[in-house]
N, C-alpha and C positions, 0 to 999 in steps of 0.2 A: 156391147154388138159383140156375141163372140164371135171367133171366123172357129174355121170346121177345120181342120188337115186334110190334105189332098188328099189322102196315100186312099188306095180303094180297101175298102171293106174297114178303113179308119173313124170312128165316131169321137172324135177326141176334139175339146172347145179351148181355145188358147183361154178362156176364164176361168178354166181348174191347176189351180195353182200350180202345182206339184209335176207339171209338163210344160217343160220350154218348146215354144213353139218360134221357126226360122221362117225369113221368107227367103225365092225361088235366089241367088245371084244371078246379077248383071252384070254378067261376065258369060260368053257365048260359051264358049268351051264347059265352065265350071255349073254352069245354067245345059248344057243338053245331054250330062249325066245324068243331074239331077231326073231328069225327061222321063231318062228310057229309065232310071230305077226305078222311077212310077208307075210307070207300064201303063197311062191311059192314055189314049189315042186323041182325045180331047184338050191332053195340051199343048200334043204336039203342036198344031199352029201357030200356037199363043207368041209373041215376042217378049224378052229375058225380060222387059221393061213390064208388059204384060202380067209376065208370071213375078215378080217381081210388089205387084203392088195390088194384084185380090190373090194371088195362092202363099198355102204356108204344108209346112211340115210339122208333124211334132216332132220332143227328140227319142221317140219309141221308135224309127228312121232310121237311129243313126247307130253306129257305135261311141259306144260314151267314149273310147279313144282319140277318135274323131272333134267333139264339140273341144274349142276355146275357153274354161271360162275363166281367162279373164278382158277384164273391159277397158279400151285405152280412148282419153281424150284427146279429140284437138285441143294444141293450145291456141288458145286467140289470138289471132296476129296483133301486132302492136303499133300501133296508132301512131 
């Protein structure tokens, strides 16, 4: 099931393979900044955890210089 971009007037879906989607950050300060930039009143009463779990923004709403393209994998703990 596709997820939709939360940005106003954006109709992009996560199933569109040419566009990356990003979950809202759980960090309170960063999350508040994303909400402010969305200018969508219905997001303002949500917690960072709720936003992270249920809302996303597509890459078209970010400056390409702010997107990290490196994936870091945590190492498995030694037993």
